[in-house]
SEVEX-25063 format. One record per residue (C-alpha): x negated, y, z negated; residue in three letters; residue number from 1. Coordinates in Angstrom, 2 decimals, always signed. Layout:
// residues N
+---------+---------+---------+------+-----+
|      c1 |      c2 |      c3 | type | seq |
+---------+---------+---------+------+-----+
|       X |       Y |       Z |  ALA | NUM |
...
+---------+---------+---------+------+-----+
// end
This chain:
// residues 176
+---------+---------+---------+------+-----+
|      c1 |      c2 |      c3 | type | seq |
+---------+---------+---------+------+-----+
|   +0.00 |   +0.00 |   +0.00 |  MET |   1 |
|   -1.39 |   +3.41 |   +0.90 |  ASP |   2 |
|   -1.92 |   +6.06 |   -1.79 |  LYS |   3 |
|   +1.11 |   +8.15 |   -0.82 |  ARG |   4 |
|   +3.45 |   +5.15 |   -1.02 |  SER |   5 |
|   +1.88 |   +3.95 |   -4.26 |  LEU |   6 |
|   +2.26 |   +7.41 |   -5.83 |  ARG |   7 |
|   +5.93 |   +7.44 |   -4.87 |  LYS |   8 |
|   +6.43 |   +3.96 |   -6.32 |  SER |   9 |
|   +4.61 |   +4.80 |   -9.57 |  ILE |  10 |
|   +6.52 |   +8.08 |   -9.97 |  LYS |  11 |
|   +9.78 |   +6.10 |   -9.70 |  ALA |  12 |
|   +8.57 |   +3.83 |  -12.54 |  ILE |  13 |
|   +7.48 |   +6.86 |  -14.62 |  ILE |  14 |
|  +10.97 |   +8.32 |  -14.26 |  ALA |  15 |
|  +12.38 |   +5.22 |  -16.01 |  THR |  16 |
|   +9.92 |   +5.24 |  -18.93 |  ILE |  17 |
|  +11.46 |   +6.42 |  -22.20 |  ASN |  18 |
|   +9.81 |   +8.44 |  -24.95 |  THR |  19 |
|   +9.90 |   +5.50 |  -27.39 |  GLU |  20 |
|   +7.77 |   +3.43 |  -25.01 |  TYR |  21 |
|   +5.29 |   +6.26 |  -24.36 |  THR |  22 |
|   +4.99 |   +7.05 |  -28.08 |  ALA |  23 |
|   +4.47 |   +3.44 |  -29.21 |  GLN |  24 |
|   +2.16 |   +2.57 |  -26.34 |  SER |  25 |
|   +0.13 |   +5.76 |  -26.83 |  SER |  26 |
|   -0.53 |   +4.83 |  -30.47 |  ILE |  27 |
|   -1.78 |   +1.36 |  -29.45 |  ILE |  28 |
|   -3.94 |   +2.72 |  -26.62 |  ILE |  29 |
|   -5.43 |   +5.45 |  -28.81 |  CYS |  30 |
|   -6.12 |   +2.95 |  -31.61 |  SER |  31 |
|   -8.11 |   +0.84 |  -29.15 |  LYS |  32 |
|  -10.05 |   +3.88 |  -27.97 |  LEU |  33 |
|  -10.82 |   +4.99 |  -31.55 |  LEU |  34 |
|  -12.62 |   +1.64 |  -32.07 |  ARG |  35 |
|  -14.54 |   +1.82 |  -28.79 |  ASN |  36 |
|  -18.34 |   +2.02 |  -29.22 |  ASP |  37 |
|  -18.78 |   +4.57 |  -26.41 |  ARG |  38 |
|  -16.16 |   +6.76 |  -28.03 |  TYR |  39 |
|  -17.62 |   +6.38 |  -31.52 |  LEU |  40 |
|  -21.11 |   +7.35 |  -30.34 |  ASN |  41 |
|  -20.11 |  +10.29 |  -28.14 |  ALA |  42 |
|  -20.86 |  +13.81 |  -29.37 |  GLN |  43 |
|  -19.52 |  +15.80 |  -26.39 |  ASN |  44 |
|  -16.15 |  +14.41 |  -25.31 |  VAL |  45 |
|  -14.10 |  +15.61 |  -22.34 |  PHE |  46 |
|  -10.42 |  +14.79 |  -22.82 |  VAL |  47 |
|   -7.20 |  +15.82 |  -21.12 |  TYR |  48 |
|   -4.27 |  +17.47 |  -22.88 |  LEU |  49 |
|   -1.41 |  +15.06 |  -22.23 |  SER |  50 |
|   +1.99 |  +15.75 |  -20.76 |  THR |  51 |
|   +5.11 |  +13.92 |  -21.96 |  ASP |  52 |
|   +4.79 |  +11.05 |  -19.43 |  LYS |  53 |
|   +1.04 |  +10.44 |  -19.98 |  GLU |  54 |
|   -0.77 |   +8.57 |  -22.72 |  VAL |  55 |
|   -0.66 |  +11.07 |  -25.58 |  CYS |  56 |
|   -4.11 |  +12.35 |  -26.54 |  THR |  57 |
|   -3.09 |  +14.18 |  -29.75 |  ASP |  58 |
|   -4.45 |  +11.39 |  -32.01 |  LEU |  59 |
|   -7.73 |  +11.35 |  -30.10 |  ILE |  60 |
|   -8.19 |  +15.10 |  -30.44 |  ILE |  61 |
|   -7.30 |  +14.98 |  -34.15 |  GLU |  62 |
|   -9.84 |  +12.19 |  -34.67 |  ASN |  63 |
|  -12.55 |  +14.10 |  -32.78 |  LEU |  64 |
|  -11.91 |  +17.18 |  -34.92 |  VAL |  65 |
|  -12.16 |  +15.10 |  -38.14 |  LYS |  66 |
|  -15.41 |  +13.56 |  -36.91 |  ARG |  67 |
|  -16.82 |  +17.00 |  -36.04 |  ASN |  68 |
|  -17.33 |  +16.17 |  -32.36 |  ARG |  69 |
|  -17.44 |  +18.71 |  -29.55 |  ASN |  70 |
|  -14.20 |  +18.59 |  -27.57 |  ILE |  71 |
|  -13.90 |  +19.87 |  -24.01 |  TYR |  72 |
|  -10.68 |  +20.09 |  -22.02 |  ILE |  73 |
|  -10.03 |  +20.62 |  -18.31 |  PRO |  74 |
|   -9.37 |  +23.94 |  -16.65 |  LEU |  75 |
|   -8.62 |  +23.92 |  -12.92 |  CYS |  76 |
|   -9.33 |  +27.03 |  -10.90 |  ILE |  77 |
|   -8.78 |  +26.86 |   -7.15 |  ASP |  78 |
|  -10.34 |  +23.49 |   -6.18 |  ASN |  79 |
|  -12.71 |  +23.21 |   -9.12 |  ASP |  80 |
|  -12.40 |  +21.73 |  -12.61 |  MET |  81 |
|  -14.31 |  +23.07 |  -15.61 |  TYR |  82 |
|  -14.81 |  +21.66 |  -19.11 |  ALA |  83 |
|  -13.89 |  +24.32 |  -21.68 |  VAL |  84 |
|  -14.62 |  +23.98 |  -25.40 |  LYS |  85 |
|  -11.59 |  +23.24 |  -27.57 |  TYR |  86 |
|  -10.00 |  +24.76 |  -29.61 |  PRO |  87 |
|   -9.25 |  +27.74 |  -27.41 |  CYS |  88 |
|   -6.27 |  +29.80 |  -26.32 |  GLU |  89 |
|   -3.96 |  +27.66 |  -24.17 |  LEU |  90 |
|   -1.48 |  +28.58 |  -21.45 |  ILE |  91 |
|   +0.71 |  +26.50 |  -19.12 |  LYS |  92 |
|   -0.54 |  +26.33 |  -15.54 |  ASN |  93 |
|   +1.65 |  +26.21 |  -12.42 |  LYS |  94 |
|   +2.20 |  +22.46 |  -12.96 |  TYR |  95 |
|   +3.37 |  +23.01 |  -16.56 |  GLY |  96 |
|   +0.16 |  +21.54 |  -18.01 |  ILE |  97 |
|   -1.53 |  +23.22 |  -20.97 |  LEU |  98 |
|   -5.02 |  +24.42 |  -20.18 |  GLU |  99 |
|   -7.52 |  +27.00 |  -21.48 |  PRO | 100 |
|   -6.65 |  +30.61 |  -20.69 |  SER | 101 |
|  -10.14 |  +31.23 |  -19.30 |  GLY | 102 |
|  -13.74 |  +30.14 |  -18.88 |  LEU | 103 |
|  -14.92 |  +31.13 |  -22.36 |  SER | 104 |
|  -17.24 |  +28.29 |  -23.44 |  ASP | 105 |
|  -17.99 |  +25.61 |  -20.85 |  THR | 106 |
|  -20.29 |  +22.61 |  -20.61 |  ILE | 107 |
|  -21.94 |  +21.08 |  -17.55 |  LYS | 108 |
|  -20.69 |  +17.64 |  -16.59 |  VAL | 109 |
|  -24.18 |  +16.17 |  -17.12 |  GLU | 110 |
|  -24.04 |  +17.22 |  -20.80 |  ASP | 111 |
|  -20.79 |  +15.34 |  -21.46 |  ILE | 112 |
|  -21.19 |  +11.96 |  -23.19 |  ASP | 113 |
|  -17.72 |  +10.57 |  -22.41 |  LEU | 114 |
|  -14.76 |  +11.56 |  -20.26 |  ALA | 115 |
|  -11.26 |  +10.38 |  -21.17 |  ILE | 116 |
|   -9.22 |  +10.56 |  -18.00 |  VAL | 117 |
|   -5.48 |  +10.40 |  -17.22 |  PRO | 118 |
|   -3.89 |   +8.67 |  -14.24 |  CYS | 119 |
|   -0.67 |   +7.94 |  -12.43 |  LEU | 120 |
|   -1.89 |   +4.36 |  -12.12 |  SER | 121 |
|   -5.06 |   +2.33 |  -12.52 |  ALA | 122 |
|   -6.24 |   -1.17 |  -11.80 |  SER | 123 |
|   -7.95 |   -3.39 |  -14.35 |  LYS | 124 |
|  -11.19 |   -3.20 |  -12.33 |  ASP | 125 |
|  -11.45 |   +0.58 |  -12.73 |  GLY | 126 |
|   -9.71 |   +2.00 |   -9.68 |  LYS | 127 |
|   -7.73 |   +5.12 |  -10.54 |  ARG | 128 |
|   -4.83 |   +6.80 |   -8.81 |  LEU | 129 |
|   -4.41 |  +10.45 |   -9.71 |  GLY | 130 |
|   -1.89 |  +13.01 |   -8.52 |  HIS | 131 |
|   -3.81 |  +13.52 |   -5.27 |  GLY | 132 |
|   -5.41 |  +16.90 |   -5.83 |  LYS | 133 |
|   -8.91 |  +15.43 |   -6.36 |  GLY | 134 |
|   -9.84 |  +17.56 |   -9.38 |  TYR | 135 |
|  -11.22 |  +14.69 |  -11.47 |  TYR | 136 |
|  -12.93 |  +13.01 |   -8.51 |  ASP | 137 |
|  -14.79 |  +16.23 |   -7.69 |  ARG | 138 |
|  -15.62 |  +16.97 |  -11.34 |  PHE | 139 |
|  -16.82 |  +13.57 |  -12.53 |  LEU | 140 |
|  -20.14 |  +12.09 |  -11.48 |  ASN | 141 |
|  -21.42 |   +8.51 |  -11.38 |  ASP | 142 |
|  -23.64 |   +9.02 |  -14.43 |  ASP | 143 |
|  -20.77 |  +10.07 |  -16.71 |  LEU | 144 |
|  -19.10 |   +7.24 |  -18.63 |  TYR | 145 |
|  -15.35 |   +7.35 |  -18.02 |  THR | 146 |
|  -12.42 |   +5.75 |  -19.78 |  ILE | 147 |
|   -9.00 |   +5.90 |  -18.15 |  CYS | 148 |
|   -5.90 |   +5.64 |  -20.35 |  LEU | 149 |
|   -2.98 |   +3.94 |  -18.60 |  CYS | 150 |
|   +0.35 |   +2.48 |  -19.64 |  PHE | 151 |
|   +0.58 |   -1.24 |  -18.88 |  GLU | 152 |
|   +3.78 |   -0.63 |  -16.87 |  LYS | 153 |
|   +1.82 |   +1.63 |  -14.52 |  LEU | 154 |
|   -1.04 |   -0.75 |  -13.75 |  LEU | 155 |
|   -1.47 |   -1.66 |  -10.09 |  SER | 156 |
|   -3.07 |   -4.79 |   -8.68 |  GLU | 157 |
|   -4.79 |   -2.89 |   -5.91 |  GLU | 158 |
|   -5.47 |   +0.80 |   -5.37 |  ILE | 159 |
|   -6.83 |   +2.08 |   -2.09 |  GLU | 160 |
|  -10.13 |   +3.89 |   -2.64 |  MET | 161 |
|  -11.96 |   +6.28 |   -0.35 |  ASP | 162 |
|  -15.49 |   +7.66 |   -0.43 |  GLU | 163 |
|  -14.52 |  +10.53 |   -2.76 |  TYR | 164 |
|  -12.71 |   +8.45 |   -5.40 |  ASP | 165 |
|  -14.46 |   +7.68 |   -8.69 |  ARG | 166 |
|  -14.29 |   +4.31 |  -10.37 |  TYR | 167 |
|  -13.58 |   +4.32 |  -14.11 |  MET | 168 |
|  -15.97 |   +2.42 |  -16.38 |  ASN | 169 |
|  -13.06 |   +1.22 |  -18.50 |  GLU | 170 |
|   -9.28 |   +1.21 |  -18.34 |  VAL | 171 |
|   -7.45 |   +0.96 |  -21.67 |  ILE | 172 |
|   -3.77 |   -0.05 |  -21.87 |  THR | 173 |
|   -1.52 |   -1.18 |  -24.70 |  GLU | 174 |
|   -1.79 |   -4.74 |  -23.30 |  GLY | 175 |
|   -4.78 |   -7.04 |  -23.28 |  GLU | 176 |
+---------+---------+---------+------+-----+
// end
């Protein structure tokens, strides 16, 4: 299935997912991440601010704050993504996603220890399907360790990849 068709199919599944499922599954997924060695050893962590149909990252951010880690969140300007230090002033962008209000305190991608990445869908072997804008694929590099958080219901057996797509080092779901 091509990416456009897969996105349409996954969005139809997302529309049926209820808040009880997302809340319970998010807790399980985050609990797994909080025990992950890469996560535990990371000092500079890049993490997305979740929307209501994504794996909720609130517990992750709270844990990073308690552990006195440096947290960076995405800011998209034109075709580029930047990692801005959190906490910072937040505003909703044109897609309704919270993001930093400006480029106040950024970090270079090569100085990030771990990136926690959202998806529309992912495969167990690390293929990731995003929304199609390419922000994460352009921002991430092959040296950065990446963990994708995905609901089990949104896993795909096969995801078409092109030369610009980035493989995730790990995909964490509420399942196995």
